[in-house]
Structures are given as structure tokens and as C-alpha cells.
C-alpha positions in Angstrom: -0.1 0.0 -0.1 1.1 3.6 -0.1 4.2 4.3 1.4 4.8 6.8 4.4 5.5 10.1 3.3 5.8 13.6 5.1 2.5 15.8 5.1 2.4 17.9 2.0 3.3 21.7 2.9 0.9 24.5 2.6 0.1 24.5 -1.1 0.6 27.8 -3.0 -2.1 27.7 -5.9 -0.8 29.9 -8.7 -1.8 30.9 -12.2 -0.5 28.3 -14.6 2.4 29.3 -17.2 1.5 29.8 -21.0 3.2 26.4 -21.8 2.7 23.5 -19.4 5.6 20.8 -19.2 4.6 17.4 -17.5 7.8 16.0 -16.6 8.7 12.4 -15.3 7.9 11.8 -11.6 5.7 15.0 -11.4 2.1 15.7 -10.9 0.1 18.7 -11.7 -2.6 19.4 -9.4 -5.3 21.8 -10.5 -7.9 23.6 -8.2 -11.3 25.3 -9.4 -13.6 27.6 -7.6 -17.0 26.2 -8.5 -18.9 29.1 -7.0 -16.9 31.8 -8.8 -17.8 34.0 -11.8 -21.2 35.2 -12.7 -24.4 33.5 -14.2 -23.5 34.7 -17.7 -20.6 32.4 -17.6 -22.4 29.1 -17.2 -24.0 29.2 -20.6 -20.8 29.7 -22.3 -19.1 26.9 -20.3 -21.9 24.5 -21.1 -21.1 24.7 -24.7 -18.0 23.0 -24.1 -19.9 19.9 -22.7 -20.9 16.8 -24.4 -24.6 16.3 -24.9 -24.7 13.6 -22.1 -22.8 16.0 -19.6 -25.3 18.8 -20.3 -28.3 16.2 -19.8 -26.7 15.3 -16.4 -26.3 18.9 -15.4 -30.0 19.4 -16.2 -31.0 16.3 -14.1 -30.0 18.2 -11.0 -32.9 19.7 -9.1 -31.2 22.6 -7.5 -29.7 25.4 -9.7 -26.6 25.7 -7.5 -25.9 22.0 -8.0 -26.2 22.4 -11.7 -24.0 25.3 -11.8 -21.3 23.7 -9.9 -21.5 20.5 -12.0 -21.2 22.5 -15.2 -18.3 24.6 -14.0 -16.6 21.5 -12.7 -17.0 19.5 -15.9 -15.9 22.4 -18.0 -12.7 23.1 -15.8 -11.8 19.4 -16.3 -12.3 19.7 -20.1 -10.3 22.9 -20.1 -7.3 21.6 -18.1 -7.2 18.3 -20.0 -7.4 20.2 -23.4 -4.2 22.2 -22.5 -2.2 19.0 -22.4 -3.8 17.5 -25.4 -3.7 20.6 -27.4 -7.1 20.5 -28.4 -10.3 22.5 -27.7 -12.2 21.7 -24.5 -15.1 20.4 -26.5 -12.9 18.1 -28.3 -11.6 16.3 -25.2 -12.9 12.6 -25.5 -14.3 12.0 -22.1 -16.0 8.7 -20.9 -16.3 6.6 -18.1 -14.8 3.3 -16.8 -17.1 0.5 -15.6 -16.3 1.7 -12.1 -17.6 5.1 -13.1 -14.4 7.2 -13.1 -13.8 9.6 -15.9 -11.3 8.5 -18.5 -10.0 9.6 -22.0 -11.4 7.5 -25.1 -10.4 6.7 -28.6 -7.0 8.3 -29.9 -6.6 10.3 -26.6 -6.9 7.2 -24.5 -3.6 6.8 -22.4 -2.3 10.2 -23.5 -2.7 11.3 -19.8 -3.4 9.8 -16.4 -5.8 11.9 -14.4 -8.3 11.9 -11.4 -10.9 14.4 -10.4 -12.7 15.2 -7.3 -15.4 17.7 -6.2 -16.9 18.6 -3.0 -19.2 21.6 -2.2 -17.9 24.6 -4.1 -14.3 23.3 -4.7 -12.8 20.7 -7.4 -9.4 19.2 -7.8 -7.9 17.4 -10.7 -4.5 15.8 -10.6 -2.8 15.1 -14.0 0.4 12.9 -14.6 1.6 10.5 -17.4 2.3 6.9 -17.5 1.1 5.8 -14.2 -2.0 5.6 -11.8 -3.1 8.6 -9.9 -5.9 9.4 -7.4 -7.1 12.6 -5.8 -9.8 13.4 -3.3 -11.2 16.5 -1.5 -13.9 16.8 0.9 -15.3 19.6 2.8 -15.0 19.1 6.5 -18.3 18.9 8.2 -19.0 18.5 12.0 -20.7 15.5 13.5 -20.2 13.2 10.6 -17.5 10.9 12.0 -19.8 9.6 14.7 -22.2 8.4 12.0 -19.9 6.6 9.8 -17.4 4.7 12.0 -18.9 1.3 11.4 -18.0 -2.0 9.7 -17.7 -1.6 5.9 -16.7 2.1 5.7 -13.5 2.2 7.8 -11.0 -0.6 9.0 -11.3 -1.8 12.5 -8.0 -0.1 13.3 -9.2 3.2 12.0 -12.5 3.0 13.8 -10.9 2.1 17.1 -8.3 5.1 16.7 -11.1 7.7 15.9 -13.1 6.5 18.9 -10.4 7.6 21.3 -10.5 11.2 20.0 -12.5 14.0 21.3 -15.5 15.1 19.2 -13.8 18.3 17.9 -10.8 16.3 17.0 -12.6 13.4 15.6 -14.2 15.2 12.6 -10.8 16.6 11.2 -9.2 13.1 11.8 -12.1 11.4 10.0 -11.9 13.6 6.9 -8.0 12.9 6.7 -8.7 9.3 6.8 -11.5 9.4 4.2 -9.6 11.5 1.7 -6.5 9.4 2.1 -8.5 6.2 1.5 -10.4 7.8 -1.4 -7.4 8.9 -3.2 -5.7 5.5 -3.0 -8.7 3.7 -4.0 -9.1 6.2 -7.2 -5.6 5.5 -8.0 -6.1 1.7 -8.1 -8.9 2.4 -10.3 -11.6 0.9 -8.1 -13.0 3.9 -6.1 -15.9 2.8 -3.8 -15.6 -0.8 -5.3 -12.5 -1.4 -3.1 -13.6 -2.6 0.2 -12.7 0.3 2.5 -12.5 -1.9 5.5 -9.6 -3.9 4.0 -6.9 -1.3 4.4 -5.8 1.3 7.0 -4.4 4.9 6.8 -3.0 7.1 9.7 -6.0 8.8 11.6 -3.7 11.5 12.6 -4.1 14.6 10.1 -0.6 15.6 11.1 1.0 12.4 10.6 2.3 10.5 7.5 -0.5 9.0 5.6 0.7 5.5 6.1 -1.3 2.7 4.6 -1.4 -1.0 5.6 -3.2 -3.9 3.9 -2.6 -7.4 2.8 -3.5 -7.3 -1.0 -0.9 -4.6 -2.3 2.7 -3.7 -2.3 3.3 -0.5 0.0 6.4 0.3 -2.3 4.2 0.9 -5.3 2.7 4.1 -4.0 3.1 7.6 -2.7 0.3 9.1 -0.7 0.4 12.8 0.5 -2.1 15.2 2.1 -3.2 18.3 0.0 -3.9 21.7 1.5 -6.7 22.3 -0.9 -8.5 25.2 1.0 -9.5 26.4 4.4 -12.3 24.0 5.9 -11.4 21.1 3.3 -9.3 17.8 3.5 -7.5 16.7 0.5 -5.2 13.8 -0.5 -3.3 12.8 -3.5 -2.0 9.1 -4.3 0.3 8.2 -7.2 2.1 5.1 -8.3 5.8 5.3 -7.8 7.9 8.1 -6.4 6.6 11.6 -6.4 9.4 13.9 -7.1 7.2 17.2 -7.6 3.9 18.5 -7.3 2.8 21.6 -9.3 -0.2 23.4 -8.1 -2.2 25.4 -10.5 -5.3 27.5 -10.1 -8.0 27.2 -13.0 -10.3 30.2 -13.4 -13.2 30.9 -15.7 -11.2 32.8 -18.1 -8.7 29.9 -18.6 -9.6 28.2 -22.0 -8.2 24.9 -23.2 -5.7 25.9 -25.8 
């Protein structure tokens, strides 16, 4: 399972350079504010989506959810388009049988990427030639007590969380959850991977060590991500991680 790594330092999210170079051993991590911009931006961004994506956006009952989905999917397309050197609407996006986004057709395998969205924030991790997973979650109070049961966390994680005071338990739970989600996404399984079958550290300030019987710890690097105040985040990548470049996507940032 993922090897121990020091917690990621405070992440400085900056505007990307005009030309992006994705080097070996490197991951580019993008952050998008899904509540930014004005209402006039949403129809423009929706034009970059595929028909099934627009249909999915329309299926949301509440307007803020439709807006966040549209901006999040447009941001993903714009980010990937910069590496593929195509327009955002030309990115051939599909889904694996497990439900994760993937590139199709001639673009398949050109990039490895993972995406996560929670409330008004989205993260996208991009690398090449190896598996990657990212997760972000808004930290909510009182959730940990409802989910520390069999099938969601491992027995070791549950036991550790139950020793914490309520105010510390919530932060620790979301550190655990994002670490587990990022790793499961990197393996390509997401929630199809039994989450009670592997363990991560329950200390948000400690290395995100994972223990399990069905994988080699040396295969992976797992790090926490300082996504934004009030959020927990984690990044998992196959092999060593030499550098993380952190970019900020904005509504004015097109694909090419």
C-alpha cells in the first residue's frame, strides 16, 4: 500500500504558465472554484460539454448543483485540453465500468488523471504513464460518529477515531477518508474497493501510512493536500513523487 510520506506543506495555488511541461515523476494538481464567476459564464461553459454531460447537469434539481457540475466539468475539459492541445469540447471523455472519468479513442492513455469535487471546490490531478488518484472533501461537523462502522472504515481506524475528542474526530475522519479515497481512485476501483480492508493513519498531522494485505506498499506515494480552508484533500500516485505543481483554474482560462 502507499508508502509513508511527510505531510504535504501548505500548497500555493498559482496561475499556470502559458506552456505546461509535464515531467517524469511529476504531478500537476489543479484547483477550481465552483462558486466563482457570474451567471452569464455558465451557458458559455456549457457549450464545451458533451450532450450527455449537459443532460446530467440538467438532471440536478437545484440550480447551485447544476451550476457547480457545469463549471466543474468545463474546468476538467479545459485543463485536459491544454495538455492534449485541443479545444475543450474536443476532449474525448468517457467513464470506466467503475464510473471514473477517462479519455477515449485516440486520446486514451495520453494522460493519467483523477478528479474530485466537494461543495464549491474541485481538484484535478494530472500525470503521465502511471496511476493517480485525488480526493477533496469539505469538513463537516458530526459526521464521524455516523460513519465509523463496519464496511466504511477498517477496525483499526474505527478504534483510533473513537479515542479522539469530538472536535478532533471530525478533522481526523476527513483526513482518513480523503487518504482512502485517493488511494482507491489510484487503483481504479473507487468505492468498489472494500474500504474496511486497508488502513491509513488517523492523525491529520502524521504521514498518511497505509497497511493492507493485498498490495505492495512500495508501489505508491500518498500525500495530503492543503486544498483550502475547511477542506481535507489527499493525493495518491504510483511510484515516487518528485514534485507537485499546483495550478489554479479560473473561468477565463480556456483549453488551448
